[in-house]
C-alpha positions in Angstrom: -47.2 -12.0 -58.7 -47.2 -13.9 -55.4 -50.4 -15.7 -56.3 -48.9 -16.9 -59.6 -45.7 -18.1 -57.9 -47.6 -20.1 -55.3 -49.1 -22.2 -57.9 -45.8 -23.3 -59.4 -44.2 -26.6 -58.5 -41.2 -26.7 -56.2 -38.5 -27.1 -58.9 -35.2 -25.3 -59.3 -35.9 -22.0 -61.0 -39.5 -21.8 -60.0 -38.9 -20.6 -56.4 -39.4 -17.0 -55.2 -36.8 -15.6 -52.8 -37.6 -12.5 -50.9 -34.4 -10.2 -51.2 -35.4 -8.3 -48.1 -35.2 -11.4 -46.0 -31.6 -11.7 -44.6 -32.0 -13.1 -41.1 -32.5 -16.8 -40.6 -32.0 -17.3 -36.9 -34.7 -19.0 -34.9 -36.5 -17.5 -31.8 -35.2 -18.5 -28.4 -37.2 -20.7 -26.1 -36.4 -18.8 -22.9 -36.2 -15.1 -21.9 -33.4 -13.9 -19.5 -34.9 -11.7 -16.7 -32.7 -10.6 -13.8 -30.4 -13.5 -14.3 -33.1 -16.2 -14.5 -34.4 -18.1 -17.5 -38.2 -17.8 -17.9 -40.2 -19.5 -20.6 -41.5 -17.1 -23.3 -45.2 -16.6 -23.8 -44.9 -15.4 -27.4 -42.7 -16.7 -30.2 -41.6 -15.4 -33.6 -40.7 -17.2 -36.8 -37.3 -17.4 -38.6 -35.7 -14.0 -38.8 -38.2 -12.4 -36.4 -41.2 -12.8 -38.8 -44.7 -13.3 -37.5 -45.9 -16.9 -37.2 -48.9 -17.9 -39.2 -50.5 -19.3 -36.1 -50.6 -15.8 -34.6 -52.2 -14.2 -37.6 -55.9 -13.9 -38.3 -55.3 -15.5 -41.7 -54.6 -18.7 -40.0 -58.0 -19.0 -38.4 -60.2 -21.4 -40.2 -64.0 -21.4 -39.6 -64.4 -25.2 -39.5 -67.4 -25.3 -37.1 -70.1 -22.6 -37.3 -71.3 -23.5 -33.7 -68.9 -22.2 -31.0 -67.5 -24.9 -28.7 -68.8 -24.8 -25.1 -66.7 -26.9 -22.6 -69.6 -26.9 -20.2 -71.4 -29.3 -22.6 -68.7 -31.9 -22.0 -67.5 -31.3 -18.4 -70.7 -29.7 -16.9 -71.3 -26.4 -15.3 -69.0 -25.3 -12.5 -70.4 -24.3 -9.1 -70.8 -20.6 -8.5 -68.8 -18.9 -5.7 -70.7 -18.6 -2.4 -71.8 -15.2 -1.5 -70.0 -13.7 1.5 -71.8 -14.0 4.8 -73.3 -10.8 6.1 -72.0 -9.7 9.5 -73.5 -6.8 11.4 -71.3 -4.0 12.6 -71.5 -4.9 16.3 -70.6 -8.6 15.5 -67.6 -7.6 13.3 -66.1 -5.3 15.9 -67.1 -7.1 19.0 -64.6 -6.9 21.8 -62.2 -4.8 19.7 -61.1 -1.6 21.3 -58.5 1.2 20.7 -56.5 1.9 23.8 -54.6 5.2 24.3 -52.3 6.1 27.2 -52.9 9.7 28.4 -52.6 12.0 31.4 -54.2 15.1 32.8 -53.1 17.6 35.4 -55.2 18.2 38.5 -54.5 21.4 40.5 -54.0 21.1 44.2 -54.8 24.0 46.6 -53.9 24.5 50.2 -50.9 22.1 50.2 -47.3 23.3 50.7 -45.9 20.0 49.3 -47.5 20.0 45.8 -49.3 22.4 43.4 -50.6 19.9 40.9 -50.8 16.2 40.3 -50.2 14.2 37.2 -52.8 11.4 36.9 -52.2 8.7 34.3 -55.3 7.2 32.6 -56.2 4.9 29.7 -58.7 6.1 27.1 -60.5 3.1 25.6 -62.6 3.5 22.4 -65.0 0.6 21.5 -65.3 0.1 17.8 -68.6 -1.8 18.0 -70.7 1.2 19.1 -68.2 4.1 18.9 -68.3 4.7 22.7 -65.5 5.9 25.0 -64.5 5.3 28.6 -61.6 6.6 30.7 -59.9 4.3 33.2 -57.3 5.2 35.8 -55.0 2.4 37.2 -55.3 2.2 40.9 -52.2 3.2 43.0 -51.8 1.8 46.5 -52.3 4.3 49.3 -53.0 7.2 47.0 -56.1 8.5 48.8 -57.8 9.2 45.4 -61.0 7.8 43.9 -59.4 5.9 41.1 -60.8 3.4 38.6 -63.5 4.4 36.0 -63.4 8.2 35.7 -65.7 8.5 32.7 -68.5 5.9 32.1 -68.8 4.3 28.7 -70.9 6.4 26.3 -70.7 8.5 23.2 -69.0 11.7 24.3 -70.0 14.9 22.5 -67.2 16.6 20.6 -68.6 20.1 20.3 -71.8 22.0 20.7 -73.0 21.2 17.2 -74.0 17.7 18.0 -70.9 15.8 16.9 -69.3 13.0 18.8 -65.7 11.8 19.1 -64.8 9.3 16.4 -61.8 7.0 16.1 -60.7 9.2 13.1 -60.2 12.1 15.6 -57.8 10.2 17.8 -54.0 10.3 17.5 -50.9 10.2 19.7 -49.8 13.6 21.1 -53.3 15.1 20.8 -55.4 16.9 23.4 -58.9 15.5 24.0 -61.5 17.5 25.9 -63.9 15.0 27.6 -66.5 16.7 29.8 -64.3 19.7 30.5 -61.1 17.7 31.4 -58.3 17.9 28.9 -56.5 14.6 28.3 -53.1 14.5 26.5 -52.4 11.2 24.7 -48.8 10.0 24.8 -48.9 6.4 23.4 -51.2 3.6 22.1 -51.0 -0.2 22.0 -49.9 -2.3 19.0 -53.5 -3.2 17.9 -54.4 0.4 17.7 -51.4 1.3 15.5 -52.1 -1.6 13.1 -55.8 -0.8 12.9 -55.2 2.9 12.3 -52.5 2.1 9.7 -55.0 -0.3 7.9 -57.5 2.6 7.8 -54.9 5.0 6.3 -54.0 6.9 9.5 -50.4 6.9 10.8 -49.9 7.3 14.5 -47.2 9.7 15.8 -44.2 8.5 17.8 -44.7 7.8 21.5 -44.0 10.5 24.0 -42.6 10.3 27.5 -45.1 10.0 30.3 -44.5 12.8 32.8 -43.8 11.9 36.4 -45.9 13.1 39.3 -43.6 15.2 41.5 -45.4 14.4 44.8 -45.3 10.6 44.1 -41.6 10.9 43.2 -40.9 12.7 46.4 -42.7 10.0 48.4 -40.7 7.3 46.7 -37.4 9.0 47.6 -38.5 9.4 51.2 -39.4 5.7 51.4 -35.9 4.6 50.5 -34.2 3.5 53.8 -31.0 5.3 54.7 -28.1 2.9 55.1 -25.0 3.7 57.2 -21.7 2.0 56.7 -19.5 1.5 59.7 -15.8 1.9 58.8 -13.8 -1.2 59.4 -11.4 -1.2 62.3 -7.7 -0.8 61.3 -5.9 -3.9 62.5 -2.3 -2.9 62.4 -1.0 -6.3 63.4 -2.9 -8.0 60.6 -1.6 -5.5 58.1 1.9 -5.9 59.3 1.8 -9.7 59.0 0.2 -9.6 55.6 2.0 -6.7 53.9 5.3 -6.5 55.6 8.1 -6.1 53.0 5.6 -5.4 50.1 6.3 -2.0 48.6 4.8 -0.3 45.6 7.6 1.3 43.5 6.9 4.1 41.1 9.2 6.2 38.9 8.4 9.9 38.9 9.9 13.0 37.3 9.8 16.7 38.3 10.1 19.3 35.6 11.9 22.4 36.9 13.1 23.7 33.5 10.8 26.7 33.6 12.7 28.0 36.7 16.1 27.4 35.3 16.4 23.8 36.6 16.4 20.5 34.9 14.3 17.4 34.6 14.8 15.5 37.9 14.0 11.8 38.4 12.7 10.3 41.6 11.6 7.0 43.1 8.4 6.9 45.1 8.0 4.0 47.5 4.6 3.2 49.0 4.7 0.8 52.0 1.5 -1.2 52.2 2.1 -2.2 55.8 1.5 1.3 57.2 0.5 3.5 54.1 3.6 5.6 54.3 5.6 7.1 51.4 9.3 7.5 50.8 10.7 9.7 48.0 14.2 9.1 46.8 16.2 11.1 44.3 17.8 9.2 41.5 21.5 10.2 41.0 23.4 9.7 37.8 27.2 9.4 37.5 28.9 12.8 37.4 25.7 14.7 37.6 27.2 17.3 40.0 24.4 17.1 42.7 24.8 16.8 46.4 25.0 13.2 47.7 21.6 13.3 49.4 19.3 10.6 48.1 16.2 11.0 50.4 13.9 13.9 49.5 11.1 12.9 51.8 11.5 10.6 54.7 9.0 7.7 55.4 5.7 9.3 56.4 2.1 9.6 55.3 1.9 11.9 52.3 -1.0 14.4 52.5 -2.8 15.3 49.3 -3.0 19.0 50.1 -0.4 21.1 52.0 -3.0 22.8 54.2 -2.5 23.4 57.9 -5.3 20.9 58.7 -4.6 17.6 56.9 -7.7 15.6 56.3 -6.8 13.2 53.4 -3.6 11.2 52.6 -2.5 9.5 49.4 -3.6 5.8 49.0 -2.8 3.2 46.4 -5.9 4.1 44.3 -4.5 7.6 43.9 -1.1 6.4 42.4 -1.6 5.7 38.7 0.9 5.8 35.9 0.3 9.0 33.8 -1.1 10.9 36.8 0.5 13.7 38.8 0.9 13.9 42.6 2.0 16.7 44.9 5.0 16.2 47.1 5.7 19.2 49.4 4.8 21.7 46.7 6.4 19.8 43.8 4.2 18.3 41.0 5.6 14.9 40.0 4.5 12.9 37.1 4.4 9.1 37.6 5.8 7.6 34.3 6.5 4.0 35.2 6.3 1.3 37.9 7.9 -2.1 38.6 6.3 -5.5 37.7 5.2 -6.2 41.3 3.2 -3.0 41.4 1.5 -3.7 38.1 0.5 -7.2 39.3 -0.8 -5.9 42.7 -3.0 -3.3 41.0 -4.3 -6.0 38.6 -5.2 -8.5 41.3 -6.1 -6.4 44.4 -7.7 -3.3 42.8 -8.6 -4.7 39.3 -6.8 -1.7 37.7 -4.5 -2.0 34.7 -1.6 0.4 34.9 -0.8 2.3 31.7 2.3 1.7 29.6 5.5 3.4 30.5 5.9 7.0 29.4 9.1 8.0 27.7 10.6 11.0 29.5 14.2 10.6 28.5 16.0 13.5 27.0 16.3 13.3 23.3 19.7 14.2 22.1 19.8 16.7 19.2 20.7 15.2 15.9 24.4 15.6 15.0 25.2 18.2 12.4 25.8 16.9 8.9 29.4 16.0 8.3 30.9 18.3 5.6 33.8 17.2 3.6 36.5 19.9 3.4 37.8 20.9 0.0 40.9 19.3 -1.3 44.0 21.5 -0.8 45.9 19.9 -3.7 48.5 18.1 -1.6 48.5 14.3 -1.9 45.7 12.2 -3.4 42.1 12.8 -2.8 41.6 9.5 -0.9 44.5 10.2 1.4 43.2 13.7 2.2 39.7 12.4 2.8 40.9 9.6 5.1 42.7 12.2 7.3 39.4 14.0 7.9 37.7 10.9 9.3 40.0 10.4 12.3 42.1 12.5 14.6 45.3 10.5 13.9 46.2 10.3 10.2 45.8 6.8 8.8 46.5 5.6 5.3 43.4 4.9 3.1 42.2 1.3 3.2 43.0 -0.8 0.1 41.1 -3.7 -1.4 43.5 -6.5 -0.5 41.4 -9.2 -2.1 41.2 -7.4 -5.4 45.0 -6.9 -5.4 45.6 -10.6 -4.7 43.3 -11.8 -7.4 44.5 -9.3 -10.1 48.2 -9.0 -9.2 50.4 -8.1 -12.2 47.3 -8.0 -14.5 47.2 -5.1 -17.0 45.0 -4.2 -19.9 47.2 -2.6 -22.6 45.9 -0.1 -25.2 47.7 1.7 -28.0 46.9 5.4 -28.2 47.8 8.4 -30.4 47.8 12.0 -29.4 45.0 14.1 -30.6 47.7 16.2 -32.2 47.7 20.0 -32.5 51.2 20.1 -34.0 52.1 18.1 -37.0 55.2 16.6 -35.4 53.0 14.9 -32.8 51.2 12.7 -35.3 53.9 10.1 -35.4 54.0 9.6 -31.6 52.6 6.4 -30.1 51.6 5.8 -26.5 51.0 2.6 -24.5 48.2 2.8 -21.8 48.4 0.1 -19.1 45.3 -0.2 -16.9 46.0 -2.1 -13.6 43.2 -4.5 -12.6 44.6 -4.6 -9.1 44.0 -1.0 -8.1 42.4 0.7 -11.1 45.4 3.0 -11.8 46.6 3.9 -15.3 50.2 4.5 -16.5 51.3 5.7 -19.9 54.6 4.8 -21.6 55.8 6.3 -24.9 58.1 4.1 -26.9 61.1 5.9 -28.3 61.3 6.6 -32.0 64.7 6.4 -33.6 66.0 9.6 -35.2 62.8 11.5 -34.4 64.1 13.7 -31.6 61.5 12.2 -29.2 63.1 10.7 -26.2 60.1 8.6 -25.1 59.9 6.8 -21.8 57.5 7.3 -18.9 54.8 9.8 -19.9 52.5 9.3 -16.8 53.1 7.4 -13.6 50.5 5.0 -12.1 47.6 7.2 -11.0 43.8 7.3 -11.1 42.5 9.1 -14.2 39.6 11.4 -13.5 37.0 11.9 -16.2 36.6 15.4 -17.4 33.6 17.3 -15.9 33.2 15.1 -12.8 32.8 16.4 -9.2 36.2 17.2 -7.6 35.0 15.9 -4.2 33.4 12.8 -5.7 35.3 12.2 -8.9 34.5 9.6 -11.5 37.5 7.6 -12.7 38.1 5.8 -16.0 37.3 2.1 -16.0 37.9 -0.6 -18.7 34.4 0.0 -19.9 35.5 3.4 -21.2 38.3 2.1 -23.3 37.6 0.8 -26.8 38.9 1.4 -30.3 38.2 5.0 -31.2 37.6 6.2 -27.7 39.0 9.6 -26.6 40.8 9.6 -23.2 41.5 13.0 -21.6 44.7 12.9 -19.4 45.2 16.2 -17.6 43.6 18.3 -20.4 45.5 16.3 -23.1 43.4 14.2 -25.4 44.4 10.8 -26.6 42.6 8.4 -29.0 42.8 4.7 -28.6 43.7 2.9 -31.9 44.7 -0.5 -30.7 44.5 -3.1 -27.9 46.1 -6.2 -26.7 44.6 -9.7 -27.2 44.4 -10.1 -23.4 41.9 -7.2 -23.4 39.5 -9.3 -25.5 40.1 -12.4 -23.4 39.2 -10.4 -20.3 36.0 -9.1 -21.9 35.0 -12.7 -22.7 35.6 -13.8 -19.2 33.7 -10.8 -17.6 31.0 -9.8 -20.1 28.9 -8.2 -17.3 31.5 -5.5 -16.8 31.4 -4.2 -20.3 28.6 -2.9 -22.6 27.7 -5.0 -25.6 28.9 -2.2 -28.0 32.4 -2.2 -26.4 32.8 -6.0 -26.7 31.7 -5.9 -30.4 34.0 -3.0 -31.1 37.1 -4.8 -29.7 36.1 -8.1 -31.3 35.9 -6.5 -34.8 39.3 -5.0 -34.3 40.8 -8.3 -33.2 39.3 -10.1 -36.1 40.5 -7.5 -38.6 44.0 -7.6 -37.2 44.1 -11.4 -37.5 44.4 -12.1 -33.7 41.4 -14.5 -33.8 42.8 -16.9 -36.4 43.4 -19.5 -33.8 39.8 -19.2 -32.5 38.6 -19.8 -36.1 40.8 -22.9 -36.5 39.6 -24.3 -33.2 36.0 -23.7 -34.0 36.4 -25.4 -37.4 38.2 -28.4 -35.8 35.4 -28.7 -33.2 32.8 -28.7 -36.0 34.7 -31.4 -38.0 35.1 -33.6 -34.9 31.4 -33.2 -34.1 30.4 -34.1 -37.7 32.7 -37.1 -37.8 31.4 -38.3 -34.5 27.8 -38.0 -35.8 28.8 -40.0 -38.9 30.4 -42.7 -36.8 27.5 -43.0 -34.4 24.9 -43.2 -37.2 26.9 -45.7 -39.4 25.6 -49.3 -39.4 28.6 -51.7 -39.2 26.6 -54.9 -39.6 25.3 -54.4 -43.2 26.1 -51.8 -45.8 23.9 -50.8 -48.7 25.0 -50.8 -52.3 25.2 -46.9 -52.2 27.4 -46.9 -49.1 29.7 -49.5 -50.7 30.0 -47.3 -53.7 30.9 -44.3 -51.6 33.6 -46.4 -49.8 35.1 -47.4 -53.0 35.4 -43.8 -54.3 36.6 -42.7 -50.7 33.7 -40.3 -50.1 32.2 -40.2 -46.6 32.4 -43.1 -44.2 35.9 -44.3 -43.6 37.2 -42.8 -46.8 38.7 -39.3 -47.2 38.2 -36.8 -50.0 40.6 -33.9 -49.9 38.5 -31.7 -52.1 35.4 -32.3 -50.0 37.3 -31.4 -46.9 38.7 -28.3 -48.4 35.3 -27.1 -49.6 33.8 -27.8 -46.1 36.7 -25.9 -44.4 36.2 -22.9 -46.7 32.4 -22.9 -46.0 32.9 -23.0 -42.3 35.4 -20.2 -42.4 33.1 -18.0 -44.4 30.1 -18.7 -42.0 32.2 -17.9 -38.9 33.5 -14.6 -40.4 30.0 -13.5 -41.3 28.8 -14.3 -37.7 31.4 -12.3 -35.9 31.2 -9.2 -38.1 29.6 -6.1 -36.7 26.7 -5.4 -39.0 24.8 -2.8 -37.0 24.9 0.8 -38.1 25.0 2.1 -34.5 27.7 4.8 -33.9 30.6 3.5 -31.9 29.9 3.5 -28.2 30.9 6.7 -26.3 33.0 8.3 -29.0 33.2 12.0 -28.3 33.3 14.6 -31.1 36.8 15.8 -31.8 37.4 19.6 -31.6 40.2 20.8 -33.9 40.6 24.1 -32.0 43.8 24.1 -29.9 43.4 24.5 -26.2 46.7 26.4 -25.9 47.7 29.5 -28.0 50.5 28.3 -30.3 52.5 30.6 -32.5 54.3 28.9 -35.3 55.3 31.9 -37.4 55.3 32.6 -41.1 55.7 29.5 -43.2 57.2 30.3 -46.6 55.5 28.7 -49.6 57.4 26.1 -51.6 56.4 27.6 -55.0 59.0 29.4 -57.1 58.5 33.2 -57.7 60.2 35.6 -60.2 62.4 37.0 -57.4 63.9 33.6 -56.8 64.6 33.2 -60.5 66.3 36.6 -60.7 68.6 35.7 -57.9 69.7 32.6 -59.6 70.5 34.5 -62.8 
């Protein structure tokens, strides 16, 4: 079938398309290897197919005689054969050098029992011979130099000789009855052995000859140092008035004492020490400041004093002994630090904190409220010995003087007669107190008047010592307010409440603002806002019309509108009325609360009465047969 298709002309409908051939991408020119682009040596056709040039079908036997490039360019010169070098020429003057030693026993000598003699074992690669050389030591009294002459040294009794393959570092070699121990070799030996496949061991330490070491120590001259003469006059003239001052502490708390502080003064003029006791105000101690008079301070309290304290012995952080007392040096003055830095090249340590750490005060506990007075007043009396009134926020009172948020409430009634009662809740912005007033109802039997004086209302369930008070954010239409176990429900609010929310939106949740705004809109309190908004929109539209109107030249359409008094300077009452109605409808739709979220913070109402109430038997209003008989 393929043969038949290949003979057809290239015309539409006469082409053969392989359905298995789905990839048409071309082969890349470079291959990515370790982040580098390298040219490829083999290529593939479109879709990864094999190229015809790589197939044996592509080969065409055009010339029966193979092509020989030498016929055109000539024969190349053959590579020269390597030159033959005999063994003794190749390894001439090449030697393997090993450092070794052997021990020679010494008899009839009280100073030494053996000697360690260091030698060099040299192996000649040209003829596999070995020689042993000992470096000469001055005045040794030994025959040094060549110990073993150069020759092939037998290895055993079977006729074998020592070969370079038998040599290594750390190996014992027996040469004519003397055992040599190799400890190291030179660089050429290591490289040659490594090239032949043998790794040399690590170098060992060459032992020291004890007798030679003793002679070296005896040859060192003994030097004596004459102590310098103490020139008291020079010291007085140079160091008079220069004192090293240290602060020390003596811990006697284990014996029932306390932590005592002292000052140690070191006089550089005569190397004497003075110890003074540091007194604090009202410490109750005897008024004696000097513990140790000016004298040289011995290091040990033995009967025979041989050593005294010097400046090098007085360091911060170290302890010294003063007449049987162990004192810790915890600080020094700046002059002392500078003297040690310049004269002795010693840097004194940082000061050590030895102050008594006061125990942490016990946590302050607030006593429980006894019920008399307010909680703030009782808490203020616990903070000072003399009773003081609680501090008030004067700035808040000045800014919010005579400002109240008024809400209308109804009682969460248990009795039917309480359903008609109305209450007015006034929240003071100056001090956060609430007062409740009940308007009198004529002919109801309810006197009305003050229901609750100005006080802070505590939320139910809060901590008595840290109560949580009611704030304006808790008051909204439908909210339940608990006043001393009596539940009230807010059903109305003053317009000033909504104005205050608009001025301070960060103090109220969004749900509370929307709740009050919907109430104000339904009650008709925002009618003036709607009119003002409409007037602003009309003024803005008229201003836009005035700004965009061309006074120089009017089109025929604009002239027609002016004649019928529509737009421009004309006035159409019907158009204005329709525009006003449209704006009112859009504004009413924008301020309506359309979310289905439950009103913020409304608590479930329980119908069970908190107090046991007995009303008695209520007679039914229906007529019975007994009533009818009585009438007859």
